[in-house]
N, C-alpha and C positions, 0 to 999 in steps of 0.2 A: 033564613038567608035564601035569597033567590038568585039562581045563576041561570042565565039564558045562553044556550049554546046554538050557534048558527054556523052555516058553512057558506063560504064564498068560493064557489067552484067555477073555474073557467069552462068546464064541460057540463055545468048545470046538473051535476049528480046530486041526488037528494042525500041528506044525512041518514045514517043508520038509525034505527029505532032506539038503540041503547046508547047513542053517542053522549047525550047529556049525562046519563048516569055514570058512564066511564070517566068523563071529565070531572064530575063532582067527586067520585072516588079517588081519582088521582090527586086532586087538590087537597082533599082531606088527608090522604096519606102523606103528602108533602108537608102539610101543616103539623101533623103529628111528629114527623121526623124532625122538622125544624124546632119544635117545642122541646123534644127530647135532647137535641143538641144544645140548645140554649140552657136547659136545666142542668145538663152535665157540666157545661162551661161555668155556670154560676156556682155550682157546688165546688168545682175545682178552685175557682178564684177566691171563694170565701172559706176555703179550708184552712185549718190552723197552720199547716205547713207553709202555704203560700203567703198567708198574712205575716207569719213570723219571718219568712225570708224577705218580704218587703220592708219590714221594720228594721232588720239587720242591714240590708243594702242601703237603706236611707239613713242609717246611722242614728235612728231615734233611740232615746233612752227614757226610762220611766221610773217613777218612784214605786215603792211597795204598794202605795194606795192606788196606783194606776194612772197617776198624773204624768204628763209628759215633762221630762226634765232635760234641760240643756239645749 
């Protein structure tokens, strides 16, 4: 993946030598953080407790074979 970092400076100052690396690291850290948050939310929403609560709240009933009943 290629990321190009530039600077639009009204004072025409040059970018620091490590600016691109800093931006890439920040974006990678953000991506990792977002992925962990999504993973935790998925684990929570697909947990037995949450699924069971959803079934109860919705009033679903099932047969012993697992077929929806009623």
